[in-house]
Structures are given as C-alpha cells and as structure tokens.
C-alpha positions in Angstrom: -127.3 -140.1 -61.0 -124.8 -142.2 -61.5 -124.3 -145.3 -58.7 -121.9 -147.7 -57.3 -123.3 -150.4 -54.8 -120.3 -152.6 -54.1 -116.8 -151.0 -53.8 -114.0 -152.2 -51.2 -111.4 -150.0 -49.4 -108.1 -150.7 -47.2 -110.0 -151.7 -44.5 -110.7 -155.2 -46.3 -108.7 -156.0 -49.3 -108.6 -152.6 -51.3 -106.3 -150.0 -51.1 -107.8 -146.9 -51.3 -108.6 -145.4 -47.4 -112.2 -145.3 -46.8 -112.1 -141.1 -47.4 -109.5 -141.8 -50.4 -112.4 -144.5 -52.2 -115.1 -141.8 -51.7 -113.2 -138.9 -53.0 -111.8 -141.1 -56.1 -115.7 -142.3 -56.4 -116.4 -138.2 -56.3 -114.2 -137.3 -58.8 -115.6 -140.2 -61.1 -118.8 -138.6 -61.2 -120.6 -140.9 -59.1 -123.7 -139.5 -57.0 -123.7 -142.0 -54.9 -121.1 -145.2 -53.9 -121.9 -147.6 -51.2 -119.0 -149.0 -49.0 -119.2 -153.3 -48.8 -116.1 -154.2 -46.8 -115.6 -157.8 -46.2 -117.1 -158.8 -43.2 -116.9 -155.7 -41.3 -118.2 -152.2 -40.9 -115.4 -150.3 -39.6 -115.0 -148.1 -42.2 -118.4 -146.9 -43.0 -117.9 -143.6 -40.5 -115.1 -142.5 -42.1 -116.5 -143.1 -46.1 -119.7 -141.4 -44.8 -117.6 -138.2 -43.3 -116.0 -138.0 -46.3 -119.1 -138.2 -48.2 -120.9 -135.2 -46.5 -117.2 -133.2 -47.4 -117.1 -134.0 -51.0 -121.1 -134.0 -51.3 -121.9 -138.0 -52.6 -124.2 -140.4 -50.7 -122.3 -142.9 -48.8 -124.6 -146.2 -48.4 -123.4 -148.0 -45.7 -123.0 -151.7 -46.5 -120.9 -154.9 -45.9 -119.9 -158.0 -47.9 -120.5 -161.2 -45.6 -118.4 -164.1 -46.7 -121.1 -167.1 -47.4 -121.0 -170.6 -49.4 -123.3 -173.2 -50.4 -122.3 -176.6 -51.6 -118.9 -176.0 -51.2 -118.7 -173.0 -53.1 -118.3 -169.2 -51.7 -121.1 -167.1 -52.4 -120.9 -163.0 -51.4 -123.7 -161.5 -50.0 -123.8 -157.8 -49.6 -125.8 -155.9 -47.0 -126.8 -152.5 -47.2 -127.9 -150.7 -44.2 -129.1 -152.4 -40.5 -128.3 -152.4 -37.2 -124.5 -152.6 -37.4 -124.1 -153.7 -33.8 -126.9 -156.6 -34.1 -125.1 -159.8 -31.8 -125.5 -162.4 -33.8 -124.4 -161.2 -36.8 -121.1 -159.8 -35.3 -120.7 -163.3 -33.9 -120.5 -164.6 -36.9 -118.8 -162.0 -38.7 -115.8 -162.7 -35.9 -115.6 -166.2 -36.8 -115.4 -165.7 -40.5 -112.3 -162.9 -39.7 -110.9 -165.6 -37.4 -110.8 -168.6 -40.0 -109.7 -166.2 -42.5 -106.8 -164.9 -40.4 -106.3 -169.2 -39.1 -105.7 -170.2 -42.7 -102.9 -168.1 -43.5 -100.0 -170.5 -42.3 -101.6 -173.9 -44.3 -102.0 -171.4 -47.3 -98.3 -170.4 -47.5 -97.0 -174.1 -46.3 -98.9 -175.2 -49.7 -97.3 -172.1 -51.5 -93.7 -173.4 -50.5 -94.1 -176.7 -51.6 -95.6 -175.4 -54.8 -92.5 -173.4 -55.1 -93.9 -170.1 -55.0 -92.9 -169.1 -51.2 -93.6 -165.9 -49.3 -93.4 -165.5 -45.9 -95.9 -164.5 -43.0 -94.1 -160.7 -42.5 -94.5 -160.2 -46.1 -98.2 -161.1 -46.3 -98.8 -159.3 -42.7 -97.5 -155.8 -44.4 -99.8 -156.0 -47.0 -102.9 -156.2 -44.4 -102.6 -152.6 -43.7 -106.2 -151.6 -41.5 -107.7 -154.9 -42.1 -109.1 -156.6 -39.2 -108.4 -160.2 -41.2 -105.7 -161.8 -43.7 -107.2 -162.0 -46.6 -106.3 -164.0 -49.9 -105.8 -160.8 -51.7 -103.3 -160.2 -49.4 -101.5 -163.1 -49.8 -101.9 -162.7 -53.6 -100.1 -159.3 -53.0 -97.2 -161.1 -51.4 -97.1 -163.4 -54.2 -96.7 -160.2 -56.4 -93.9 -158.6 -54.4 -91.9 -161.9 -54.4 -91.9 -161.9 -58.2 -94.2 -165.4 -58.6 -97.0 -163.9 -60.6 -97.8 -160.5 -62.0 -101.2 -159.8 -60.3 -103.8 -160.4 -58.3 -105.4 -162.4 -60.9 -102.5 -164.5 -61.7 -102.1 -165.4 -58.3 -105.5 -166.2 -57.8 -105.8 -168.5 -61.2 -102.5 -170.2 -60.1 -102.8 -171.2 -56.7 -105.5 -169.4 -54.6 -109.0 -169.8 -56.2 -111.3 -172.0 -54.4 -110.2 -175.1 -55.5 -107.0 -174.4 -56.2 -103.6 -175.8 -55.7 -103.0 -173.6 -52.5 -107.1 -173.2 -51.1 -107.7 -174.2 -47.7 -110.9 -174.7 -46.8 -112.3 -171.9 -43.8 -115.2 -170.9 -41.8 -118.3 -169.4 -44.0 -121.7 -169.0 -43.6 -124.5 -171.0 -45.2 -126.1 -168.6 -47.6 -129.2 -168.7 -46.8 -128.3 -168.0 -42.9 -126.5 -165.0 -43.7 -129.8 -163.9 -46.0 -131.6 -164.4 -42.4 -129.2 -162.7 -40.4 -128.7 -159.6 -42.4 -132.7 -159.2 -42.5 -133.1 -160.0 -39.0 -130.3 -156.6 -38.8 -132.7 -155.0 -40.7 -130.3 -154.5 -43.8 -131.2 -155.6 -47.6 -129.4 -158.7 -48.6 -128.5 -158.6 -52.4 -126.3 -161.1 -53.6 -122.8 -160.0 -55.5 -121.9 -161.4 -58.5 -124.0 -164.7 -58.5 -122.7 -166.4 -61.1 -119.1 -165.5 -61.8 -116.6 -167.6 -62.2 -118.5 -170.9 -61.9 -120.7 -170.0 -59.0 -123.8 -170.9 -61.0 -123.6 -174.6 -60.1 -124.0 -173.3 -56.6 -126.4 -170.7 -57.1 -128.9 -172.5 -59.8 -132.1 -170.7 -60.5 -134.5 -172.9 -58.5 -132.4 -172.6 -55.5 -132.2 -168.7 -55.9 -136.1 -168.9 -56.0 -135.8 -170.3 -52.7 -133.7 -168.1 -51.2 -136.6 -165.3 -52.7 -139.4 -167.1 -51.4 -137.9 -168.8 -48.0 -135.4 -166.3 -46.8 -136.2 -162.9 -48.6 -133.1 -162.4 -50.8 -133.9 -159.1 -52.2 -131.7 -158.8 -55.4 -128.9 -160.1 -57.5 -125.9 -158.2 -58.8 -126.4 -158.6 -62.3 -123.9 -156.0 -63.6 -120.5 -157.0 -62.7 -117.3 -157.5 -64.7 -117.0 -161.0 -64.0 -120.5 -161.7 -65.8 -120.6 -162.1 -69.4 -123.4 -160.7 -72.0 -125.2 -164.0 -72.2 -124.7 -164.0 -68.1 -126.2 -160.6 -67.6 -128.9 -161.1 -70.4 -130.3 -164.8 -68.3 -129.9 -163.1 -64.9 -132.2 -160.4 -65.8 -134.7 -162.7 -66.6 -134.3 -164.4 -63.7 -134.7 -161.3 -61.6 -137.7 -160.2 -63.7 -139.1 -163.3 -63.1 -138.7 -163.1 -59.4 -139.6 -160.1 -59.3 -136.4 -158.9 -56.9 -134.0 -156.4 -57.5 -131.2 -156.0 -60.5 -128.1 -154.0 -58.9 -124.8 -153.0 -60.9 -121.5 -152.3 -59.6 -117.6 -152.1 -60.1 -116.5 -154.3 -57.3 -113.7 -151.7 -57.0 -110.6 -152.9 -55.0 -108.6 -149.5 -56.1 -105.2 -150.9 -57.7 -106.1 -154.1 -56.3 -108.0 -155.0 -59.4 -107.9 -154.3 -63.0 -110.7 -153.6 -64.9 -112.8 -152.6 -61.8 -113.0 -149.0 -62.3 -115.4 -146.8 -59.9 -118.9 -146.7 -62.1 -118.2 -149.4 -64.8 -121.3 -151.0 -64.1 -124.0 -149.1 -62.1 -127.2 -149.2 -60.4 -130.5 -147.6 -61.5 -131.9 -144.7 -59.2 -135.1 -146.6 -59.0 -133.4 -149.6 -57.8 -131.8 -147.3 -55.7 -134.7 -145.6 -54.5 -136.0 -149.3 -53.4 -132.9 -150.3 -51.5 -133.3 -147.1 -49.3 -137.3 -147.7 -48.9 -136.8 -150.7 -47.6 -133.6 -149.6 -45.2 -135.9 -146.8 -44.0 -138.6 -149.1 -43.3 -136.9 -151.8 -41.5 -135.7 -149.2 -39.1 -139.2 -148.0 -38.0 
C-alpha cells in the first residue's frame, strides 16, 4: 500500500481537477489518496467518483486555515460531517477573509515594483471558492516578476513578507475542537515547516493533544529536513499520537512535491479510518 494523505486540486490552489488528481495518483502507484483542499469540501464528490472508476481509495478531507501566536497553522481534517454548521460558518469566514485581502496585497505589490492586476489574479482562481496567495503568486509568475510560486512567497507573500496582509483565521485549538465536534480526525500539517516551530513548540502541541484531542502530526513532509523529522517522530512517540507522511501535492503549483514523495504507514491509515468510523456511530 502506498498512501498519500495531503493533496490539493484546482478547487483550492492546485492545478489538477479533483478527477485528474486521482487519476495521477493511480498512475503514480498510490493505493490511497486524501484530497484536502483549503477550507472547502467542494471537490470531494468528484474525487470519490473518480476513485471508484480508477480503483483507488479516496479519503475525504480538508485543510483548515488556522493560526497560533500570529503564525499560520494548517489543520488537516479526515472524515467527519461535511455539513456541520459551526465548521461551515468558520470556513466561510476564512474564505471571505482570504478574498477581502486581495486589494491590499495588490497595492503593496505595486508599491514594491511588482504590479499585477486583479483581473490577472482572478483568471488564476478557476474553481476555487476563494482567492488565495498561490493565485496571486501565479499572476506574479505570468507577469515575469518571479520565476515560480516559491520565489513569489519568498520575496513577497510569505507570512511577515513585504506584501503580506493579515486575514481572518481560526485559533488552532478551536479548529481542532470544531473538527472533532464534526466527527473528523484532526492532524496538523507540516507543523515545523518554515519557522512554525516557534508557534507550535512541544509543550503547546502536548496541550493540544491532552486538552483538545489532536490525533496526529504530519512528520514526513518536503518542508521538514531529516533532523526535524527525527525530532517530530520522537515527540509523536512520546505523546502517543499518529505520524503521517504526505506530498502536499499541488500539481504544477509546487515543485518537489510529487505524489507519493512522502507516504503514510498502512497501520496509521487504518487507525485514522477506524476513528472516522467510530465517530460516525
């Protein structure tokens, strides 16, 4: 079994349709793939239908935009009630906040000598229900200001960067509570990537486990070096939670994040599926 539990389609900020993503996952030799688009469940039915046609298990998921100490934290949700009202209300506020910051970000980019138009950004949005920084990054690439999304984030759009604008996000502890209340399984994505260890130190993660029911951490991720993975695995073992591994695939939107580049152990998937089933009963 080859299992990848964190991927994105064009319904958020990837470049494949949900069906294309699943077909690519099958072609890459995966047995299981989770679609975890940002703050939306909209692509899951299409992905699941293609999974049945392609003979690959599709785990229904979502990546919820959260924060702690002013730094972004991404929370993966597996399974659960996709119509849970409180979760839907928060997701809608997150999407609205993402869209509302477009104009101030573009104003900052113009001041920095990297102008792009709103029309150019919206042309990159496709089926996504909101406008995200990756769409702005794609417009910057098209305008010739940067060579790829990574450079766009490194130079302009990253948290704390010169064109960054704060938006509404959910406190990660509340995010975990919402996911759990909806019957989902909460796992923090790439917890110590790009300086996030400052926002998620071991003692805080321990509190999220003991007081809010955090189930796991995404240990094996392209933004974690070998030492970070080792330290996270030690922490996971000490806390008695699950360690997952994933590609964080975005199609052509991210380099070095090919499907299956990091994978999850079959016994970990089995435990996630067991918990999903238990929370449905």
